[in-house]
N, C-alpha and C positions, 0 to 999 in steps of 0.2 A: 505494499499501500504506499501513499504518498503522503509524506508530512506537511505541516500546514505552511512550512516555507519553500518548498517544493523538490525537498531531497528524497531522495529513494530510502527508503526504511523498511523493517523487517517486523513482521505480523506478531512474531513473539518475541522479540528482543529484548523486552522488559521482565521477560516472563524465566526466560532459559539461559539468557546467557552472561557469564561471568565477566566481570572486568579482567581486561589485559593489563600486565605491567610490563614494560620494557625500560631500557637505559637510555633512550633516548630518541627523540622525535623533532627533527630539523631544529628549530633556533630554541624549543624549550629544554629550562633545564633538566639535567637528570634527576630518574627514578619518578618522572611525571605517569600517573594514569589514563592509558587510552583504551574507550571502547567501541564495541562497535559500533552503538550508537554518533560516536564522533567521527566516526569514518563514515559513516553512510548521510550524516549532515554534510559531508566535505564534497559528496557526488552530485552532481547535475539532473535536477527532472528530464533533462530530456538528451538522455546518454543514448546512443544512437551507434549502431553498428556503421563501419570497425573504429575501433579507439580504444585497442589495447597499445599498437607500438607506432601508429599514425590513423588520424582521423580524416573524414574528407576536406577537412577544411586545411589539412597538409598536404594533400597526395598531389594540390598542386605543385608544389617543391619537389615530390619524386620526379614528376615526371619531368621539369626543369632542369632535374641532373641527368634525368636518362637522357633526353633531348643535345645537352649543352657540354655534359660533361663526359668528358674519353672515358675515362676508367667508369664510371656508371651506363656508360651507353656496351661499353664492350659487355660487361655483367647482363645485363641484361639480353644481350644477341647471345650469349651462350645458354642464359637458363630458356630462350625460343626454341635455339637448338634443340637444346634438350627436352623441351616440349613434345617437337615434334615425334620422335620416339615414345614417349610417358604417353601422347592421345592414340597411338594406332597399336599400343599394346593391349593384347588382355587380358583385365584385372581377373586372373583368378580368388575363388576363395580357401580361407584356409583351412588345409586338411589338419589333423593330429596325426602326430606320428609318434614311434615307441619314445619312452622317454632313454635318452641317451647323451652320450654328449653331441651325437648329430643334432640332436632332436633338441638338446637347447640350442645351438649353433644357429639350426634351421629356423627357428621362431624368433632369434635375434634380426634374424638377416632381414625375416619376412614383415616386419614390424621396421625395422631401420628404414629397408629401401620405400616400403610402403608410406607411410610418415612422411616422408621425406620427401615422395613425390606427390602425394596431397597439398606439402608447403608449399610446394613451386607451379602448381597451378594455379592454386589460389592467389600466389601472390601477382601471378602472371594476369589471372581476373581481374584484380584491384584495379590493374595500371592501363590493359586495354579495355575493359568491359565487353572482352567477346565470350559468348557463354559454353562453349565448348572448354573453354578451359574449367568454369564452374561447373559445368556437368561432369569430368572426367576428374577434377579434383574429390568430388563427393565418392566414385567411383572407389578411388583409394580410400578413401575413410573409409567407408563404409564396409569395406576388408578388413581393417585394421578394428573397427567397431566389434567385429563379429569374431575375432581371436577371442578368447574364451577367457583369457587371463594374461596381462601385460608383463606381468612379476619374473625376471629374472630368475630363467629355474636353477641356475644356481645360489640363487637370496632366498628360495623354499624352505621350510624345514629339514628334511632332510641330510639338507646339505651346511643349512648358514645357522641351525641353531646353537652346535659346538664352537662357535668361533669363541674366541677371548674380545669382552666387549667395550671399548674406548671409557675414558674418563665421562663420567657422570650420567652412564649410565646402568641399570640392575643388572645383576647376573642373571637372573630367569626370564630367558628371553623365550616366546613360544611365538608369539604372532607377527607373520611377516606378510603380511597381504598386500603391501605396499612397498614399492623399492625405487631404485634409481631409474631401472627404466618403463617402470610402470609412469612415474611424473615426468620421463620426459618426452613418453609416446602422448600422455596427459596434455605436455604443453604446445607440442605439435598440432594435436585438435583442438585445442582452445584457439589456437592463432588459424588455423583452416575454418572452425568457427565461427572466428568472428570476421573475417576476409572475406566469407563464401554467405555471409545473415542476408542479403540483398536476395542473392540466388536462389536458395534453397525454400522448400515448399516447408509447410509447418511437418511432416512426417519424417522428411530428411534432416531438419534442426534437434528435432525430438530422437531421431537416431543417434548424434555426436552427441545431444545433451545428456543421455541414458549412458550411452556409457559414459562419460565422464563421472557423471555423478554413483552408477555404479562400480567402476573396477579401480574410482582413485577418493573422488570427492568423500561419498559418504564410509567410508572406509575409514577413514579419519577425521573426519566432524564427530566431535564428541567423545573421539576413542583416543586422544594423543597418547597417553598414560600407557597404550597398549603398543605403541611403536615405536623401536628403543631408539632410531633417530630424533624421535621427536625433541630431547635433551640433549641429545651428544653434540653440544655447542662447540667443543674444541673439535668436531671432525666435520668432514665436507657433505654429509648425508644430509646433515641438519638444514643448511642454505638449500640445497639442490632440492632438493624432497618438499619442504617447504615453499621456496619458490615455482615447481612445478603445482604443485597443490592451489597455491596463490592464485596463481594465474588462470587455473581452472576455473576457479569461483568468480576471477572479473568476467572474463570469460561471459559468465552466464548472469553473472549480477540481474539484467536489464530484464530476464525472464523469471532469475532466483534469487531476488533481493537481501531471503533472509540468511543467502550467503557470507554478507558482510561478516559474519563471525568467525569465517572460515580467513579472509583477509588480514582481518586484524591479527589471528594466534598467526601468522605468514608472518606479518609487520614483524610481529614481539618476536619471533621467533628468531627470524631474521638478524635483526637489531642487536640481540644477544648473543649468536655468534658472531656478529662482527666486531662486539667489544672482546672477543678474545681475541683478537688479531693483535700484537705484541708490541709495546715498546722498540718505535724505527722498524713498523709494518710485518714484522715476522711472523712466519703461521707454520707450529711446529709442523705438520705433517710435509710440510716443504712446498716447494714453487710450486708444480704443478694441479695440487690438491687444491692450493691456495687461489689459483685460477679457473678453478672448477667451483669451485668454493664462493668466491668474488664475483665469478662470470654469471652466474645461476642467478645468483642476488640482485646483479645490476638491469638482466630480464624481467623480473618481478618487478623490481624497482622503478623499471624507466614506464611498466605499464601502470603501476600505483601512483605515480606522479602525476600523468595523462590525466589519468580519469579523475582525480581528485585536485587538480588544478594546483600540483605540487604542495598542496597543504603537506601530504605525507609524502616525504621525501628522503630516499636510504641516501642520495648524495650528500646529504649533508649532514651524515653522521659523522663523525669526526675522523674514525678509523677510516674514510672513502675519503672524506675532503681533503683532509691533511695526508701527502705526502703518499696517495694511493700505491705507485708503481715502484716504491722502492725497495719491494721483496725481490720484483723478478729485476731490475735495472742494478743492482747490488750486486746480484748472485750470476749475474748472464756470463757466460765466456764464448768469448768470441769462438767463429763467425754464430753461428748461431746454437751454443749449448747453454748452459745453465748448471749449476750445482746440481748433484743428483743425491743427496743424503735425504734419507726415508727409501720410502716408494716412488718417489713423486716423477722421475724419470727425467732423463737428460739432456733432452730438446727444450730451449726456449719457449716459454707457459704463452701462450693467448692465442689473440687471433686479431687483424688489422681494424676492424670493426667493434674489438672492445677496446679498443685503446685510442680509438676516436671518440667512443662514446664516452672514456674517462676523461680524457683530454676538456673534451667540448663541457662535462657536465664541474669539471673541477677547478679546470683554469691549469693544469695540471703541464707544467712546462714538459718534465723528465717523460711521459705519458707521450706528445708529440714527437722528443726525438724517438722514442722507439717505435715508433709508428712510421716516423719519417725515415728508419737507418735500419729496423731489423724487417721493413713489410716491402713487396712491392705491389702492384694495383692487386685492391681490392680482388674478389671471386666469389662472395654472397652478396644478398638480396639486402642481409645487414648492414653490409658498406654500401648501400644505396640508401636505406632507412637511416644508417647512422655515420653520415658520411663525415670525410676529414675534418678537423676543427682547424677554424685558425686561429688556433694558440702557435703560438711559437716556438719549435725545438729549442731545447737548452739542457746543456750538463749541468750537473753541481760542480762545484770545484773543489769537492775531497771525494776522491775516488772509492777510501777504503771506509767500513761501515760498520759499526756493531748493532744486532740485532740483539739487546739488551731484554727482552724475556727469554728469548727463547735461547740464547746465550751460543748464540751465533753471530761467528767474523767474516770479515771479506777483507785479506789486505791486496792491497792493488795501486798501479801507479795511476790508470786511464783507464775507460772501457773498450778501447779500438784496438792497441797497437800488440801484438802477438810477441813483438819480442819482449815485454814486460811479462814478469810472471805473476799470477794471482795464485794466492793460498786464500784456501776455505776454511775454516774448521768450527768444531762446534762442541762444546760440554751439553749443560742440559740436563734434562730428568729422564730418566726411562720409564716414561711413564702413558708412552702413546701405544699400545701393544697393536692397535690396527693398523698403521702407516709407518710406526715406528721404526729403527734401528738401536740394537745396544751396543750405542757407540760412542759414547763420549768421552770424549778427547781425541776424537779420531778426526782430518784434516787431509786436505788434500791439492796438490801442486798443480798449476799447467803453464806448460809454454810451449808458444809456437801451435797452439791449438792442440796440446794432448796433453792427456791424464800423467804425468810421470811419475806424482804418488796419485794414484785413484781409487779406487773403491768400485765393490762388484755393482753398485746400486739394488734398483729392486730385482727380487726374485719373482718366478712364474706365477701368478696369479691361480692356480691349482687347490683343488679340497680341503688339501693341509696348511695352506701357508697364511691364514686366520685363525687357525687353532692353536692348541698347545703348541702342536708341532711347529708353529713358527718357529722357535726358539734353537731348532735343530739345523733352520737352512743357513747355508752360510751369509747369504744377502741379509738376512735381519739378524743373526746373532752377531756375536763379536768376531766368527771368525774369520768373517768378508773385512774388517775394518781395520784401518791402522794404528792400532790400541795397544795396550798390556796386556800381557798373558805372567799367568803365576804360575806356578806347575799346572800351566795347561788349561786352565780356568779363564774366564772373560768374566762377562757382567751379566748383570741380572736384571730381570723385571718385574719394575713393581705394581704390576697386574698378572695372576697366572685363574685361569680357569676357576670358577664358584668358591675364589680367594679370596678376603679383603684384598684392599689396595694399602701397599709398603707407601710411606711418606717418605723421601729426602733421597730417595735412588737415583743417585745418580753428582753431577755435580754441575760450576761454575766455572764462567767467564771474571773471574780477577780484575782483571787490569786488560784496557783498548787502549793504546795510545796510537797517533796516526799522526804523522810530518809531511813535508815533501819529499824526502828520500830516506824513510826507513820509521815501519809499519813493527806494535807489537802487542801480542796478547799471551797472557798467561792462564791457566784453566787450572782446575781444581777435580781432577773427575774418581777421586778416593770413593767418596760416597757411591759408587757405581757399583762396586763389588763386594758379592758376599763373603763372609767369614773376615779370621783376622790375619790370613795368610800375606795378607798387600794392606801394609803400613799406612803408607802415602804415595799419593803419585802425583806431581804437580807439573805440568807442560808447558814450555812457552817457546812459542814461535816470534820468529823476529823475521822481518821480509825486508832484506838492504836493498831500497830499488835500484835497480830495474830489476834484478835477477838473483840475488845471491839468498838465500833462505838457509837461516838458522837455528836449531831445535836444542831445544834441552829441556831433558827427561827427569825429574828430580824420583826415585824410586825407592823405598824401605819396605823390605820383607823379610819375612823371617829366614836367618842365616841358614844357608844351605838349602835355600827353595829356588827354582829353575824360573829366570826372568825371561820372558821375549817381548820385543821390541818391535813389531810386525809391520811390514811395507806391501803393497800392491801396486802394478804399476799397467802402464798399458804399454811401456814399451820394451823391448827384447830385453830381458839383462843378462848381466855375466857379473861373476860373485869374482872379485880378482883379491889379493892381500890385502886389505883394509878400508875397503871400498868395493864398491857396485859400480858398474858402467853400465848406464842405462842407453842402447842404443835405439834415437826415436825415427821416426818417418822424416822429420823436418829437422835435424837436430840432436845432436849427442847431453848427455846431462851425467855426474856422477854425482852418489851418497856415500859420503866418509863418515862414519863412527868415530869417536874415539871416548876414552872413559877409565875409569881408575881402578876398572877388573879389568883380566880378562874376559874379552869376547871373540866371541863365534859366528862368522856369517853364515846362515845354513837357510835353504829352501826348501820349500811345500808346496801343494797341491790342492786345490778343491775339489773336491769332484761330486759332482749335481747333476740330476735329468732336466733338462729346461724341457718342464710338460706343455702339453698341447690339451687342449680343453681339461677336462676334469683331475685327471688323472694322470702321476710322474707316468705311470708305465709306457704311456702313450709320449712320452715325451726322446727327446734327444739329450743322448751322456754327454757333459760335458766337462773340461776341464781347466782350473784357471789357478796358474801358477803365483806366489808369493813369496817373499824372503824375510825373515826375521833377524835382529841382535841380537843373540842368547849371550847368558853370563849368568853366574851361579851368584844369587842377592850373600855378601856381608854383611858384616856386623855396621851399624850405621846406615846412613843415604846413599845409595849408589846414582853419580850422579852421567850421565851420558851426553856427550853430545852430536848432534848429528847435521853435516854442512851438505847444501843439495845445492848444484850450481850449475851453468852450463860449460861444457868440456869441447877441446875439440878432436880430443881420440882421447882410445885406453889412456896411451902412454902420458898426456896430457893430466888426465886425472891420477895416474897414478906419482905422479910428479906434484899433486898442488896435495893430493893425502899424505905426501912428506914431509909435507910443512904442518897441518893440522895440530894444534895443539889445546890441551883441555888441563890449566891448573888452578889447586885453591891456594892459597897464599895462608899467610901465618894471623889473619883476622877471620877467615874463613868464606871470603870471598872469592866468587869462580869467574874467574877470563878464558873465553875460547879465542883461540887466532892462528891466522893460516894466511897464506898468501899464493895471491891465482892473478895468473895475469900482469903482473906488474905492478899489481897494488895489495897493502896490506888491510889486514881486516883485525878489528879485538872490538871485544863485548866484555862488558864487566858486569857480573850481576851480584849485587850484593846481599851479603848474607843476613836474616830478619830471622824472629823466633819460628815464622812459621816454614819458611823456606828462603830462597832467593827471589830475590826482583831487579830486572834490569835496570843499574842507573841510567838516568837520565843524562842523553846530551848536554855536553855545554856547550853553549850559546858561543 
């Protein structure tokens, strides 16, 4: 029904809807109350489709871009060419197969291809007005509606219920009726419904409306406490699912005004998720999942902003408005890579239209730089809807960065020159059993586009990867990371299946300094290890710009314990006498360890199966080598320095290794020094009660 001031309201709001608490709403102070009634009051009475991502009033601007902007015109021409095949294709109904890996994959491909086809044709209908596109779009949408269940089979009870759940999620999960695949399908059909609405008859509208309600909205509405992702505010699922559910409700709002409560819930839960973005922009799950979380949040955010005429604007959330792209920018590895801590992947995260939108909404010059320099012409219809912004691209003066909340740091000279070494390191807490790894104290080193000190990245997303067996996989356990081992033991997780959370499992970055020619980080990962075998581990990392790295490890363990400082590398390596020669694709480096105890260089190999589908039995056996600096713990604290730098040859590495010294003076201070290529390097670490600290440089 309509309220007296012309807004859309719900029949039963006052009887059954609870107030939704969020942490931020536009310019209002934190901890304000936002109710469905308030959102309803911001929605105009004359709401007419389309309204999700553009309105009839905005459509002339899109048409003008298509006609006059070469990039948009090329996108449109490709879509028209694609549509020729889509129009001629016979759209077969979905047929259920026997449940297997091929069944799950087949159903996913069926949904994804047909919902994509429907969305493409619906956009062409809006841009051309030609009914043939609307008719065919509905054919594709109709068969998607006919699929009995949109939930990914991998996310249904027989497989997913044994997962170790992320922070703020109860252990005993038994309901898995809405997942990522379901909400992506719902998002696509919501867009199709919105764009095709003028061309659909009542029966066709009801077909799509029914599917959205039955397969997603009513499974969630009023039942949030039964969906594990609803309160997983540090997990990408929360924003992805709430965005899909929220946009579905927005699309049906003209016909179903009661769904304003779903919109309020999505706004509240996505806002709370954004609250969990850390200081400096960091997201614990990694850059790839940051993009997934924020990208879907912005889809819902754009639609809601438009429908409420800016009254509810997620782009004004402080974690979006201030430095929205610091995380992908500072973790960028030229030419198109990204720091791949956790399961996030090694490719640069995002899309051209995503950065178009962020720069336009926030005025972020760094987002505009990413769009200008890391992407060519756009390829998506959303590059037409969210075009390049007028914001002038610019980079920050400081290229190194600390992500304080998650305890990551990136040390670098600039954002583009491959001759300059990049070091990324992380401490933090092992309290992300979903996408985190047991890698507190880990670091990578990149030079000339190659990870000379690397990590394995994410493992295969098979059935066991998100269960307790996750910690047996070298990618997720400590095994595949550049950390310390005591008697072969690595780190522990703060969460195990059906067991209470343990607090304090991990460590922090204690010091971060950056200037023009030298960066420094001090990490304290001791708390990531179980038991008493490891008494202390402090890791210092220096980047002497542009390309010399020095790592100092302070390790205290029970006398006689076997200690290993492990390294992985993408380069081929040779273990020499007192050094490791790294033979890279575009140049060579050396790793030179020195200590006050006898050390041995020792190599090893990870053997695992790269799974295809649910089971590792269908996968391909793989081997990944590594090497370690190995020694026996003596009384007191072992101090091991490791120098990594470019070399001309194996003989050059041997010569430099002969000059590396690590000494401790009568005051307990430690000095690391060496000669390389005609230059002398020296670093003094001052003793403190807690351990060493790098001396500040004299002016």
